[in-house]
C-alpha positions as CSV (number, residue, x, y, z in Angstrom):
1,M,22.4,-5.3,11.7
2,S,21.7,-6.5,15.2
3,S,19.5,-4.3,17.5
4,N,21.4,-5.6,20.6
5,P,24.8,-3.9,21.0
6,A,25.9,-6.8,23.2
7,D,25.8,-9.1,20.1
8,L,28.1,-6.9,18.1
9,L,31.9,-7.0,17.7
10,P,33.8,-3.9,19.1
11,Q,34.1,-2.3,15.7
12,A,30.3,-2.7,15.0
13,R,29.5,-1.4,18.5
14,I,31.6,1.7,17.9
15,R,29.8,2.3,14.6
16,L,26.4,1.9,16.2
17,A,27.3,4.2,19.0
18,A,28.6,6.8,16.5
19,L,25.5,6.6,14.4
20,E,23.3,7.1,17.5
21,L,25.3,10.0,18.8
22,F,25.8,11.7,15.5
23,G,22.1,11.3,14.8
24,T,20.9,12.7,18.1
25,Q,23.4,15.5,18.9
26,G,25.3,16.1,15.7
27,F,28.8,15.6,14.6
28,V,30.4,18.6,16.1
29,K,29.0,18.0,19.6
30,T,29.9,14.4,19.7
31,T,33.3,13.4,21.1
32,I,35.4,10.2,20.8
33,R,35.0,9.7,24.6
34,Q,31.2,9.8,24.3
35,I,31.3,7.3,21.5
36,A,33.7,5.0,23.4
37,A,31.5,5.2,26.5
38,R,28.4,4.2,24.7
39,A,30.1,1.4,22.8
40,G,31.7,0.1,26.0
41,V,35.2,0.4,24.8
42,S,38.2,2.6,25.4
43,P,38.8,5.9,23.4
44,G,42.1,4.3,22.2
45,L,40.2,1.4,20.6
46,V,38.0,3.8,18.7
47,I,41.2,5.5,17.3
48,H,42.7,2.1,16.6
49,H,39.8,1.0,14.4
50,F,38.9,4.3,12.7
51,G,41.9,6.7,13.1
52,S,39.9,9.9,14.0
53,K,36.4,11.2,14.4
54,N,36.4,12.5,10.8
55,Q,37.4,9.0,9.5
56,L,34.7,7.4,11.7
57,R,32.1,9.8,10.3
58,A,33.3,8.9,6.7
59,H,33.0,5.2,7.6
60,C,29.4,5.8,8.9
61,D,28.5,7.7,5.8
62,D,29.7,4.8,3.6
63,W,28.0,2.2,5.7
64,V,24.6,4.0,5.8
65,M,24.6,4.6,2.0
66,D,25.5,0.9,1.4
67,L,22.7,-0.1,3.7
68,I,20.2,2.0,1.9
69,E,21.2,0.5,-1.4
70,Q,20.7,-3.0,0.1
71,E,17.5,-2.0,1.9
72,K,15.7,0.1,-0.7
73,T,12.6,-0.1,1.6
74,L,14.2,2.7,3.5
75,L,13.8,5.0,0.5
76,T,10.1,4.4,0.2
77,I,8.9,5.1,3.7
78,G,8.0,8.7,3.1
79,P,4.3,9.7,3.4
80,Q,2.7,6.3,3.8
81,P,1.4,4.2,6.7
82,A,4.1,1.5,6.1
83,L,6.6,3.6,8.1
84,R,5.1,2.7,11.4
85,D,5.0,-1.1,10.7
86,Y,8.4,-1.1,9.2
87,L,10.2,0.7,12.0
88,A,8.3,-1.4,14.6
89,E,9.6,-4.6,12.9
90,H,13.1,-3.1,12.4
91,P,14.0,-0.9,15.4
92,E,17.7,-1.2,14.5
93,Y,17.0,1.2,11.6
94,E,15.9,4.1,13.8
95,P,19.5,5.3,14.4
96,V,20.0,5.2,10.6
97,M,17.0,7.4,10.0
98,A,18.1,9.8,12.7
99,Y,21.6,9.9,11.2
100,L,20.2,10.6,7.7
101,V,18.0,13.5,9.0
102,T,20.9,15.0,10.9
103,G,23.2,14.6,8.0
104,L,20.8,16.4,5.7
105,R,20.3,19.2,8.2
106,E,24.1,19.7,8.6
107,G,24.6,19.6,4.9
108,G,28.0,19.0,3.3
109,K,29.3,15.8,1.8
110,I,26.9,13.4,3.4
111,A,23.9,15.5,2.3
112,D,25.2,15.6,-1.3
113,R,25.8,11.8,-1.3
114,I,22.4,11.0,0.2
115,Y,20.7,13.1,-2.4
116,T,22.7,11.9,-5.4
117,R,22.6,8.2,-4.6
118,T,18.9,8.4,-3.7
119,V,18.1,10.0,-7.1
120,A,19.9,7.2,-8.9
121,M,18.1,4.5,-6.9
122,T,14.7,6.2,-7.3
123,E,15.1,6.3,-11.1
124,G,15.3,2.5,-11.1
125,M,12.4,2.2,-8.7
126,L,10.2,4.5,-10.8
127,D,11.1,2.6,-14.0
128,L,9.9,-0.6,-12.4
129,A,6.8,1.0,-11.0
130,E,5.9,2.5,-14.4
131,A,6.4,-0.9,-16.0
132,N,4.0,-2.4,-13.5
133,G,1.4,0.3,-14.2
134,L,1.6,1.9,-10.8
135,V,2.9,5.4,-11.6
136,R,2.8,7.9,-14.4
137,I,6.0,9.7,-14.8
138,P,6.0,13.3,-16.3
139,E,7.7,14.0,-19.6
140,D,10.8,15.5,-17.9
141,R,11.8,12.3,-16.0
142,E,15.0,13.8,-14.7
143,A,13.3,16.8,-13.1
144,A,10.4,14.6,-11.9
145,T,12.8,12.3,-10.1
146,A,14.9,15.1,-8.6
147,F,11.7,16.8,-7.4
148,L,10.3,13.6,-5.8
149,V,13.6,12.8,-4.0
150,A,13.9,16.4,-2.7
151,S,10.3,16.3,-1.5
152,S,10.9,13.0,0.3
153,L,14.1,14.0,2.0
154,G,12.7,17.4,2.9
155,F,9.8,15.5,4.5
156,L,12.2,13.5,6.7
157,M,14.0,16.7,7.8
158,L,10.7,18.3,9.0
159,S,9.2,15.0,10.3
160,D,9.0,16.1,13.9
161,Q,7.5,19.5,13.1
162,F,5.0,17.8,10.7
163,A,4.0,15.3,13.5
164,R,3.4,18.1,16.0
165,Q,1.3,19.9,13.5
166,L,-0.9,16.8,13.3
167,G,-1.2,16.5,17.1
168,G,1.6,14.0,17.7
169,Q,5.2,13.9,18.6
170,H,6.9,11.7,16.1
171,L,6.2,10.7,12.5
172,N,5.4,7.1,13.4
173,D,2.8,7.9,16.1
174,P,-0.3,5.9,15.2
175,D,-2.6,9.0,15.1
176,V,-0.2,10.9,12.9
177,V,0.2,8.0,10.5
178,A,-3.6,7.6,10.2
179,R,-4.0,11.2,9.2
180,Y,-1.2,11.7,6.7
181,G,-1.1,8.2,5.0
182,L,-4.5,8.5,3.2
183,V,-4.0,12.2,2.4
184,A,-0.6,11.6,0.9
185,A,-1.9,8.7,-1.2
186,E,-4.8,10.9,-2.4
187,V,-2.5,13.8,-3.4
188,F,-0.1,11.6,-5.3
189,T,-2.9,9.7,-7.0
190,H,-5.3,12.5,-8.0
191,G,-2.9,15.5,-7.8
192,L,-3.7,19.0,-6.5
193,F,-4.1,21.2,-9.5
194,T,-6.7,21.0,-12.2
195,P,-5.7,20.0,-15.8
196,A,-6.5,23.6,-16.9
197,Y,-3.8,24.9,-14.6
198,L,-1.3,22.6,-16.0
199,E,-2.1,23.5,-19.6
200,A,-1.9,27.2,-18.8
201,L,1.5,26.7,-17.1
202,K,2.8,24.8,-20.1
203,A,1.6,27.5,-22.5
204,A,3.2,30.2,-20.4
205,N,6.5,28.3,-20.4
206,T,6.5,27.7,-24.2
207,T,5.4,31.2,-25.4
208,P,8.4,33.0,-27.0
209,P,9.5,36.2,-25.4
210,G,7.9,39.2,-27.0
211,D,5.3,37.1,-28.8
212,G,2.4,39.6,-28.4
213,N,2.5,39.5,-24.6
214,E,4.5,42.6,-23.9
215,R,2.8,45.9,-23.4
216,P,3.5,48.6,-26.1
217,R,6.3,50.9,-25.0
218,N,5.7,54.6,-24.7
219,P,7.9,56.2,-27.4
220,D,8.5,59.2,-25.0
221,H,10.4,56.9,-22.6
């Protein structure tokens, strides 16, 4: 994926323009004319290659998800300092990240596909990390994976608000990265709750209903 639109063929320029506009102003507000103007082509050429705005959006969805499967690094740039360096080295991926965030916020098909396919890829990544002694996966692997993916994608959706809370403007601001990187690693490594809390929670979830925990009923009621 080239970062210079001038190096791209018309179809690729149209796709890049659509990714940028869909990502910054949303699907509904973006028009074929705006996409054509940004890509430096005629509106007719956009229709010639993609048929309609809906079909262009579907093409962008497929392209982004295929890219994520090829570049699994994009799935692991949640709360960690590598985000700044990775985006600095690959500025062409910034429209992709913006497109993902907007797609998640708008919901619908792309949000479902992002989540489902990210879960599938994360399962494989966790298996590999566990085999290398890097992570400990809870007993309910399915729920653990679903939770981690939801947390990571939710983090992306609130990235600007998160950055402002830490005194910056964007997630990859150096000062923001410096603050959240170490804290995130600490939370994931050492956890937040004590072992006693976990044991109490497990006990509460495994106690059968009515097993001595209910208050005696008043026979007059």
